[in-house]
PyMOL Python script that loads the backbone (N, CA, C, O; Angstrom):
from pymol import cmd

cmd.read_pdbstr("""\
ATOM      1  N   MET A   1     198.574 116.346 144.050  1.00  0.00           N
ATOM      2  CA  MET A   1     199.931 116.748 143.741  1.00  0.00           C
ATOM      3  C   MET A   1     200.715 115.498 143.343  1.00  0.00           C
ATOM      4  O   MET A   1     200.577 114.441 143.960  1.00  0.00           O
ATOM      5  N   SER A   2     201.529 115.633 142.315  1.00  0.00           N
ATOM      6  CA  SER A   2     202.324 114.485 141.895  1.00  0.00           C
ATOM      7  C   SER A   2     203.795 114.877 141.802  1.00  0.00           C
ATOM      8  O   SER A   2     204.149 116.051 141.699  1.00  0.00           O
ATOM      9  N   GLN A   3     204.627 113.855 141.841  1.00  0.00           N
ATOM     10  CA  GLN A   3     206.065 114.061 141.784  1.00  0.00           C
ATOM     11  C   GLN A   3     206.666 112.972 140.904  1.00  0.00           C
ATOM     12  O   GLN A   3     206.413 111.785 141.111  1.00  0.00           O
ATOM     13  N   THR A   4     207.463 113.384 139.920  1.00  0.00           N
ATOM     14  CA  THR A   4     208.096 112.442 139.005  1.00  0.00           C
ATOM     15  C   THR A   4     209.552 112.824 138.846  1.00  0.00           C
ATOM     16  O   THR A   4     209.886 114.007 138.775  1.00  0.00           O
ATOM     17  N   THR A   5     210.429 111.816 138.789  1.00  0.00           N
ATOM     18  CA  THR A   5     211.855 112.071 138.614  1.00  0.00           C
ATOM     19  C   THR A   5     212.301 111.584 137.244  1.00  0.00           C
ATOM     20  O   THR A   5     211.983 110.471 136.825  1.00  0.00           O
ATOM     21  N   TYR A   6     213.039 112.437 136.562  1.00  0.00           N
ATOM     22  CA  TYR A   6     213.588 112.152 135.238  1.00  0.00           C
ATOM     23  C   TYR A   6     215.105 112.234 135.319  1.00  0.00           C
ATOM     24  O   TYR A   6     215.649 112.790 136.274  1.00  0.00           O
ATOM     25  N   THR A   7     215.787 111.686 134.328  1.00  0.00           N
ATOM     26  CA  THR A   7     217.242 111.817 134.253  1.00  0.00           C
ATOM     27  C   THR A   7     217.580 112.675 133.040  1.00  0.00           C
ATOM     28  O   THR A   7     217.146 112.395 131.923  1.00  0.00           O
ATOM     29  N   VAL A   8     218.357 113.716 133.278  1.00  0.00           N
ATOM     30  CA  VAL A   8     218.759 114.641 132.223  1.00  0.00           C
ATOM     31  C   VAL A   8     220.258 114.471 132.000  1.00  0.00           C
ATOM     32  O   VAL A   8     221.035 114.424 132.953  1.00  0.00           O
ATOM     33  N   THR A   9     220.656 114.379 130.732  1.00  0.00           N
ATOM     34  CA  THR A   9     222.071 114.228 130.410  1.00  0.00           C
ATOM     35  C   THR A   9     222.623 115.536 129.853  1.00  0.00           C
ATOM     36  O   THR A   9     221.898 116.329 129.253  1.00  0.00           O
ATOM     37  N   GLY A  10     223.912 115.741 130.064  1.00  0.00           N
ATOM     38  CA  GLY A  10     224.604 116.893 129.502  1.00  0.00           C
ATOM     39  C   GLY A  10     224.819 118.052 130.460  1.00  0.00           C
ATOM     40  O   GLY A  10     225.513 119.010 130.119  1.00  0.00           O
ATOM     41  N   MET A  11     224.237 117.985 131.653  1.00  0.00           N
ATOM     42  CA  MET A  11     224.429 119.076 132.611  1.00  0.00           C
ATOM     43  C   MET A  11     225.792 118.932 133.283  1.00  0.00           C
ATOM     44  O   MET A  11     226.162 117.849 133.736  1.00  0.00           O
ATOM     45  N   THR A  12     226.536 120.045 133.341  1.00  0.00           N
ATOM     46  CA  THR A  12     227.883 119.976 133.924  1.00  0.00           C
ATOM     47  C   THR A  12     228.152 121.030 134.990  1.00  0.00           C
ATOM     48  O   THR A  12     229.172 120.962 135.677  1.00  0.00           O
ATOM     49  N   CYS A  13     227.251 122.010 135.141  1.00  0.00           N
ATOM     50  CA  CYS A  13     227.535 123.099 136.075  1.00  0.00           C
ATOM     51  C   CYS A  13     226.252 123.704 136.621  1.00  0.00           C
ATOM     52  O   CYS A  13     225.154 123.298 136.241  1.00  0.00           O
ATOM     53  N   GLN A  14     226.393 124.667 137.506  1.00  0.00           N
ATOM     54  CA  GLN A  14     225.239 125.312 138.119  1.00  0.00           C
ATOM     55  C   GLN A  14     224.417 126.071 137.080  1.00  0.00           C
ATOM     56  O   GLN A  14     223.197 126.159 137.216  1.00  0.00           O
ATOM     57  N   HIS A  15     225.040 126.607 136.070  1.00  0.00           N
ATOM     58  CA  HIS A  15     224.298 127.298 135.002  1.00  0.00           C
ATOM     59  C   HIS A  15     223.353 126.313 134.315  1.00  0.00           C
ATOM     60  O   HIS A  15     222.217 126.662 133.993  1.00  0.00           O
ATOM     61  N   CYS A  16     223.818 125.094 134.091  1.00  0.00           N
ATOM     62  CA  CYS A  16     222.974 124.048 133.498  1.00  0.00           C
ATOM     63  C   CYS A  16     221.756 123.796 134.378  1.00  0.00           C
ATOM     64  O   CYS A  16     220.631 123.710 133.885  1.00  0.00           O
ATOM     65  N   VAL A  17     221.984 123.679 135.665  1.00  0.00           N
ATOM     66  CA  VAL A  17     220.907 123.434 136.623  1.00  0.00           C
ATOM     67  C   VAL A  17     219.877 124.558 136.554  1.00  0.00           C
ATOM     68  O   VAL A  17     218.674 124.302 136.522  1.00  0.00           O
ATOM     69  N   LEU A  18     220.354 125.804 136.531  1.00  0.00           N
ATOM     70  CA  LEU A  18     219.448 126.947 136.481  1.00  0.00           C
ATOM     71  C   LEU A  18     218.638 126.969 135.188  1.00  0.00           C
ATOM     72  O   LEU A  18     217.449 127.286 135.206  1.00  0.00           O
ATOM     73  N   SER A  19     219.271 126.637 134.073  1.00  0.00           N
ATOM     74  CA  SER A  19     218.572 126.618 132.780  1.00  0.00           C
ATOM     75  C   SER A  19     217.458 125.582 132.771  1.00  0.00           C
ATOM     76  O   SER A  19     216.337 125.869 132.353  1.00  0.00           O
ATOM     77  N   VAL A  20     217.773 124.373 133.236  1.00  0.00           N
ATOM     78  CA  VAL A  20     216.768 123.303 133.273  1.00  0.00           C
ATOM     79  C   VAL A  20     215.651 123.663 134.252  1.00  0.00           C
ATOM     80  O   VAL A  20     214.474 123.467 133.951  1.00  0.00           O
ATOM     81  N   THR A  21     216.011 124.180 135.403  1.00  0.00           N
ATOM     82  CA  THR A  21     215.019 124.565 136.411  1.00  0.00           C
ATOM     83  C   THR A  21     214.072 125.622 135.856  1.00  0.00           C
ATOM     84  O   THR A  21     212.861 125.536 136.062  1.00  0.00           O
ATOM     85  N   GLU A  22     214.603 126.605 135.163  1.00  0.00           N
ATOM     86  CA  GLU A  22     213.784 127.684 134.606  1.00  0.00           C
ATOM     87  C   GLU A  22     212.821 127.156 133.543  1.00  0.00           C
ATOM     88  O   GLU A  22     211.632 127.474 133.572  1.00  0.00           O
ATOM     89  N   GLU A  23     213.323 126.361 132.615  1.00  0.00           N
ATOM     90  CA  GLU A  23     212.477 125.865 131.521  1.00  0.00           C
ATOM     91  C   GLU A  23     211.405 124.893 132.018  1.00  0.00           C
ATOM     92  O   GLU A  23     210.240 125.004 131.638  1.00  0.00           O
ATOM     93  N   VAL A  24     211.799 123.947 132.861  1.00  0.00           N
ATOM     94  CA  VAL A  24     210.827 122.974 133.369  1.00  0.00           C
ATOM     95  C   VAL A  24     209.833 123.675 134.301  1.00  0.00           C
ATOM     96  O   VAL A  24     208.644 123.356 134.301  1.00  0.00           O
ATOM     97  N   GLY A  25     210.317 124.613 135.080  1.00  0.00           N
ATOM     98  CA  GLY A  25     209.444 125.348 135.999  1.00  0.00           C
ATOM     99  C   GLY A  25     208.396 126.189 135.292  1.00  0.00           C
ATOM    100  O   GLY A  25     207.395 126.566 135.903  1.00  0.00           O
ATOM    101  N   ALA A  26     208.607 126.493 134.007  1.00  0.00           N
ATOM    102  CA  ALA A  26     207.659 127.309 133.238  1.00  0.00           C
ATOM    103  C   ALA A  26     206.481 126.491 132.705  1.00  0.00           C
ATOM    104  O   ALA A  26     205.520 127.062 132.188  1.00  0.00           O
ATOM    105  N   ILE A  27     206.544 125.161 132.825  1.00  0.00           N
ATOM    106  CA  ILE A  27     205.439 124.319 132.356  1.00  0.00           C
ATOM    107  C   ILE A  27     204.226 124.573 133.258  1.00  0.00           C
ATOM    108  O   ILE A  27     204.345 124.605 134.483  1.00  0.00           O
ATOM    109  N   GLU A  28     203.067 124.751 132.638  1.00  0.00           N
ATOM    110  CA  GLU A  28     201.846 124.998 133.399  1.00  0.00           C
ATOM    111  C   GLU A  28     201.560 123.837 134.352  1.00  0.00           C
ATOM    112  O   GLU A  28     201.535 122.675 133.947  1.00  0.00           O
ATOM    113  N   GLY A  29     201.349 124.169 135.610  1.00  0.00           N
ATOM    114  CA  GLY A  29     201.047 123.162 136.624  1.00  0.00           C
ATOM    115  C   GLY A  29     202.238 122.754 137.465  1.00  0.00           C
ATOM    116  O   GLY A  29     202.061 122.170 138.533  1.00  0.00           O
ATOM    117  N   VAL A  30     203.466 123.052 137.004  1.00  0.00           N
ATOM    118  CA  VAL A  30     204.654 122.683 137.769  1.00  0.00           C
ATOM    119  C   VAL A  30     204.795 123.630 138.956  1.00  0.00           C
ATOM    120  O   VAL A  30     204.776 124.852 138.806  1.00  0.00           O
ATOM    121  N   THR A  31     204.937 123.033 140.140  1.00  0.00           N
ATOM    122  CA  THR A  31     205.053 123.826 141.362  1.00  0.00           C
ATOM    123  C   THR A  31     206.458 123.778 141.963  1.00  0.00           C
ATOM    124  O   THR A  31     206.779 124.558 142.860  1.00  0.00           O
ATOM    125  N   GLY A  32     207.299 122.855 141.465  1.00  0.00           N
ATOM    126  CA  GLY A  32     208.652 122.767 141.979  1.00  0.00           C
ATOM    127  C   GLY A  32     209.538 121.913 141.095  1.00  0.00           C
ATOM    128  O   GLY A  32     209.083 120.954 140.471  1.00  0.00           O
ATOM    129  N   VAL A  33     210.819 122.278 141.051  1.00  0.00           N
ATOM    130  CA  VAL A  33     211.807 121.518 140.279  1.00  0.00           C
ATOM    131  C   VAL A  33     213.058 121.407 141.140  1.00  0.00           C
ATOM    132  O   VAL A  33     213.602 122.415 141.593  1.00  0.00           O
ATOM    133  N   GLN A  34     213.509 120.180 141.360  1.00  0.00           N
ATOM    134  CA  GLN A  34     214.751 119.953 142.099  1.00  0.00           C
ATOM    135  C   GLN A  34     215.699 119.201 141.185  1.00  0.00           C
ATOM    136  O   GLN A  34     215.334 118.181 140.599  1.00  0.00           O
ATOM    137  N   VAL A  35     216.940 119.719 141.063  1.00  0.00           N
ATOM    138  CA  VAL A  35     217.931 119.108 140.188  1.00  0.00           C
ATOM    139  C   VAL A  35     219.123 118.657 141.020  1.00  0.00           C
ATOM    140  O   VAL A  35     219.667 119.423 141.815  1.00  0.00           O
ATOM    141  N   ASP A  36     219.523 117.395 140.826  1.00  0.00           N
ATOM    142  CA  ASP A  36     220.729 116.861 141.460  1.00  0.00           C
ATOM    143  C   ASP A  36     221.788 116.751 140.366  1.00  0.00           C
ATOM    144  O   ASP A  36     221.772 115.810 139.573  1.00  0.00           O
ATOM    145  N   LEU A  37     222.700 117.706 140.325  1.00  0.00           N
ATOM    146  CA  LEU A  37     223.694 117.781 139.252  1.00  0.00           C
ATOM    147  C   LEU A  37     224.542 116.519 139.108  1.00  0.00           C
ATOM    148  O   LEU A  37     224.721 116.049 137.985  1.00  0.00           O
ATOM    149  N   PRO A  38     225.077 115.946 140.200  1.00  0.00           N
ATOM    150  CA  PRO A  38     225.942 114.763 140.027  1.00  0.00           C
ATOM    151  C   PRO A  38     225.255 113.570 139.358  1.00  0.00           C
ATOM    152  O   PRO A  38     225.890 112.830 138.607  1.00  0.00           O
ATOM    153  N   THR A  39     223.953 113.381 139.630  1.00  0.00           N
ATOM    154  CA  THR A  39     223.258 112.224 139.065  1.00  0.00           C
ATOM    155  C   THR A  39     222.420 112.574 137.837  1.00  0.00           C
ATOM    156  O   THR A  39     222.025 111.688 137.079  1.00  0.00           O
ATOM    157  N   GLY A  40     222.152 113.858 137.641  1.00  0.00           N
ATOM    158  CA  GLY A  40     221.288 114.278 136.540  1.00  0.00           C
ATOM    159  C   GLY A  40     219.815 114.104 136.845  1.00  0.00           C
ATOM    160  O   GLY A  40     218.979 114.277 135.959  1.00  0.00           O
ATOM    161  N   ALA A  41     219.479 113.765 138.084  1.00  0.00           N
ATOM    162  CA  ALA A  41     218.077 113.557 138.465  1.00  0.00           C
ATOM    163  C   ALA A  41     217.357 114.899 138.565  1.00  0.00           C
ATOM    164  O   ALA A  41     217.821 115.827 139.227  1.00  0.00           O
ATOM    165  N   VAL A  42     216.214 114.976 137.892  1.00  0.00           N
ATOM    166  CA  VAL A  42     215.373 116.166 137.940  1.00  0.00           C
ATOM    167  C   VAL A  42     214.002 115.726 138.443  1.00  0.00           C
ATOM    168  O   VAL A  42     213.295 114.976 137.771  1.00  0.00           O
ATOM    169  N   THR A  43     213.635 116.196 139.622  1.00  0.00           N
ATOM    170  CA  THR A  43     212.354 115.845 140.220  1.00  0.00           C
ATOM    171  C   THR A  43     211.385 117.003 140.007  1.00  0.00           C
ATOM    172  O   THR A  43     211.641 118.139 140.406  1.00  0.00           O
ATOM    173  N   VAL A  44     210.267 116.678 139.367  1.00  0.00           N
ATOM    174  CA  VAL A  44     209.262 117.674 139.023  1.00  0.00           C
ATOM    175  C   VAL A  44     208.035 117.435 139.895  1.00  0.00           C
ATOM    176  O   VAL A  44     207.478 116.338 139.910  1.00  0.00           O
ATOM    177  N   THR A  45     207.621 118.468 140.618  1.00  0.00           N
ATOM    178  CA  THR A  45     206.422 118.422 141.431  1.00  0.00           C
ATOM    179  C   THR A  45     205.368 119.284 140.738  1.00  0.00           C
ATOM    180  O   THR A  45     205.650 120.400 140.302  1.00  0.00           O
ATOM    181  N   SER A  46     204.155 118.749 140.643  1.00  0.00           N
ATOM    182  CA  SER A  46     203.114 119.505 139.945  1.00  0.00           C
ATOM    183  C   SER A  46     201.762 119.299 140.615  1.00  0.00           C
ATOM    184  O   SER A  46     201.534 118.319 141.324  1.00  0.00           O
ATOM    185  N   ASP A  47     200.867 120.267 140.362  1.00  0.00           N
ATOM    186  CA  ASP A  47     199.525 120.156 140.922  1.00  0.00           C
ATOM    187  C   ASP A  47     198.530 119.628 139.897  1.00  0.00           C
ATOM    188  O   ASP A  47     197.328 119.582 140.159  1.00  0.00           O
ATOM    189  N   ARG A  48     199.027 119.231 138.734  1.00  0.00           N
ATOM    190  CA  ARG A  48     198.221 118.590 137.696  1.00  0.00           C
ATOM    191  C   ARG A  48     199.143 117.694 136.893  1.00  0.00           C
ATOM    192  O   ARG A  48     200.360 117.733 137.076  1.00  0.00           O
ATOM    193  N   GLU A  49     198.585 116.896 136.015  1.00  0.00           N
ATOM    194  CA  GLU A  49     199.402 115.971 135.235  1.00  0.00           C
ATOM    195  C   GLU A  49     200.305 116.734 134.262  1.00  0.00           C
ATOM    196  O   GLU A  49     199.851 117.599 133.512  1.00  0.00           O
ATOM    197  N   VAL A  50     201.582 116.392 134.297  1.00  0.00           N
ATOM    198  CA  VAL A  50     202.564 116.948 133.363  1.00  0.00           C
ATOM    199  C   VAL A  50     203.160 115.755 132.627  1.00  0.00           C
ATOM    200  O   VAL A  50     203.693 114.837 133.251  1.00  0.00           O
ATOM    201  N   SER A  51     203.071 115.768 131.311  1.00  0.00           N
ATOM    202  CA  SER A  51     203.548 114.619 130.536  1.00  0.00           C
ATOM    203  C   SER A  51     205.067 114.630 130.378  1.00  0.00           C
ATOM    204  O   SER A  51     205.713 115.674 130.471  1.00  0.00           O
ATOM    205  N   ALA A  52     205.612 113.452 130.138  1.00  0.00           N
ATOM    206  CA  ALA A  52     207.049 113.326 129.876  1.00  0.00           C
ATOM    207  C   ALA A  52     207.422 114.118 128.628  1.00  0.00           C
ATOM    208  O   ALA A  52     208.527 114.654 128.544  1.00  0.00           O
ATOM    209  N   ASP A  53     206.514 114.197 127.661  1.00  0.00           N
ATOM    210  CA  ASP A  53     206.784 114.974 126.443  1.00  0.00           C
ATOM    211  C   ASP A  53     206.932 116.458 126.751  1.00  0.00           C
ATOM    212  O   ASP A  53     207.765 117.138 126.151  1.00  0.00           O
ATOM    213  N   GLN A  54     206.135 116.958 127.676  1.00  0.00           N
ATOM    214  CA  GLN A  54     206.258 118.366 128.069  1.00  0.00           C
ATOM    215  C   GLN A  54     207.604 118.608 128.744  1.00  0.00           C
ATOM    216  O   GLN A  54     208.271 119.607 128.472  1.00  0.00           O
ATOM    217  N   VAL A  55     207.997 117.695 129.619  1.00  0.00           N
ATOM    218  CA  VAL A  55     209.277 117.831 130.310  1.00  0.00           C
ATOM    219  C   VAL A  55     210.418 117.707 129.298  1.00  0.00           C
ATOM    220  O   VAL A  55     211.378 118.476 129.350  1.00  0.00           O
ATOM    221  N   ARG A  56     210.319 116.750 128.386  1.00  0.00           N
ATOM    222  CA  ARG A  56     211.349 116.561 127.359  1.00  0.00           C
ATOM    223  C   ARG A  56     211.528 117.837 126.531  1.00  0.00           C
ATOM    224  O   ARG A  56     212.656 118.262 126.282  1.00  0.00           O
ATOM    225  N   ALA A  57     210.430 118.440 126.109  1.00  0.00           N
ATOM    226  CA  ALA A  57     210.498 119.668 125.308  1.00  0.00           C
ATOM    227  C   ALA A  57     211.167 120.802 126.086  1.00  0.00           C
ATOM    228  O   ALA A  57     211.966 121.551 125.524  1.00  0.00           O
ATOM    229  N   ALA A  58     210.849 120.930 127.359  1.00  0.00           N
ATOM    230  CA  ALA A  58     211.448 121.983 128.181  1.00  0.00           C
ATOM    231  C   ALA A  58     212.934 121.741 128.379  1.00  0.00           C
ATOM    232  O   ALA A  58     213.731 122.676 128.305  1.00  0.00           O
ATOM    233  N   VAL A  59     213.311 120.492 128.632  1.00  0.00           N
ATOM    234  CA  VAL A  59     214.728 120.139 128.818  1.00  0.00           C
ATOM    235  C   VAL A  59     215.503 120.419 127.531  1.00  0.00           C
ATOM    236  O   VAL A  59     216.612 120.952 127.574  1.00  0.00           O
ATOM    237  N   GLU A  60     214.922 120.060 126.394  1.00  0.00           N
ATOM    238  CA  GLU A  60     215.584 120.297 125.106  1.00  0.00           C
ATOM    239  C   GLU A  60     215.687 121.784 124.815  1.00  0.00           C
ATOM    240  O   GLU A  60     216.676 122.231 124.233  1.00  0.00           O
ATOM    241  N   GLU A  61     214.682 122.557 125.211  1.00  0.00           N
ATOM    242  CA  GLU A  61     214.728 124.012 125.048  1.00  0.00           C
ATOM    243  C   GLU A  61     215.889 124.605 125.847  1.00  0.00           C
ATOM    244  O   GLU A  61     216.504 125.587 125.431  1.00  0.00           O
ATOM    245  N   ALA A  62     216.179 123.998 126.995  1.00  0.00           N
ATOM    246  CA  ALA A  62     217.307 124.436 127.815  1.00  0.00           C
ATOM    247  C   ALA A  62     218.649 123.994 127.246  1.00  0.00           C
ATOM    248  O   ALA A  62     219.699 124.478 127.670  1.00  0.00           O
ATOM    249  N   GLY A  63     218.611 123.069 126.280  1.00  0.00           N
ATOM    250  CA  GLY A  63     219.849 122.626 125.631  1.00  0.00           C
ATOM    251  C   GLY A  63     220.373 121.282 126.086  1.00  0.00           C
ATOM    252  O   GLY A  63     221.540 120.963 125.859  1.00  0.00           O
ATOM    253  N   TYR A  64     219.524 120.486 126.728  1.00  0.00           N
ATOM    254  CA  TYR A  64     219.947 119.190 127.264  1.00  0.00           C
ATOM    255  C   TYR A  64     219.026 118.092 126.774  1.00  0.00           C
ATOM    256  O   TYR A  64     218.086 118.359 126.025  1.00  0.00           O
ATOM    257  N   GLN A  65     219.282 116.866 127.183  1.00  0.00           N
ATOM    258  CA  GLN A  65     218.499 115.722 126.724  1.00  0.00           C
ATOM    259  C   GLN A  65     217.920 114.977 127.916  1.00  0.00           C
ATOM    260  O   GLN A  65     218.555 114.847 128.962  1.00  0.00           O
ATOM    261  N   LEU A  66     216.702 114.493 127.730  1.00  0.00           N
ATOM    262  CA  LEU A  66     216.080 113.610 128.714  1.00  0.00           C
ATOM    263  C   LEU A  66     216.502 112.202 128.366  1.00  0.00           C
ATOM    264  O   LEU A  66     216.330 111.766 127.228  1.00  0.00           O
ATOM    265  N   ALA A  67     217.055 111.481 129.333  1.00  0.00           N
ATOM    266  CA  ALA A  67     217.493 110.101 129.085  1.00  0.00           C
ATOM    267  C   ALA A  67     216.275 109.243 128.844  1.00  0.00           C
ATOM    268  O   ALA A  67     215.236 109.434 129.476  1.00  0.00           O
ATOM    269  N   SER A  68     216.401 108.280 127.913  1.00  0.00           N
ATOM    270  CA  SER A  68     215.244 107.433 127.632  1.00  0.00           C
ATOM    271  C   SER A  68     215.135 106.277 128.587  1.00  0.00           C
ATOM    272  O   SER A  68     214.210 105.472 128.479  1.00  0.00           O
TER     273      SER A  68
END
""", "prot")
cmd.dss("prot")
cmd.show_as("cartoon", "prot")
cmd.util.cbc("prot")
cmd.orient("prot")
């Protein structure tokens, strides 16, 4: 099991959190997503390797950006 934290920009409310959680949580292998709205930290827990590109695509699908 692995855990990686990313920073997402543009989230301003609970709806944003739910959108990011839903999209990132749909990635194959992801077992958990925790979002800290004030800091933009998104911690992804998975039972297999999940690439930053996969997370970036999911975050962008939700309408936000992954900080570089």
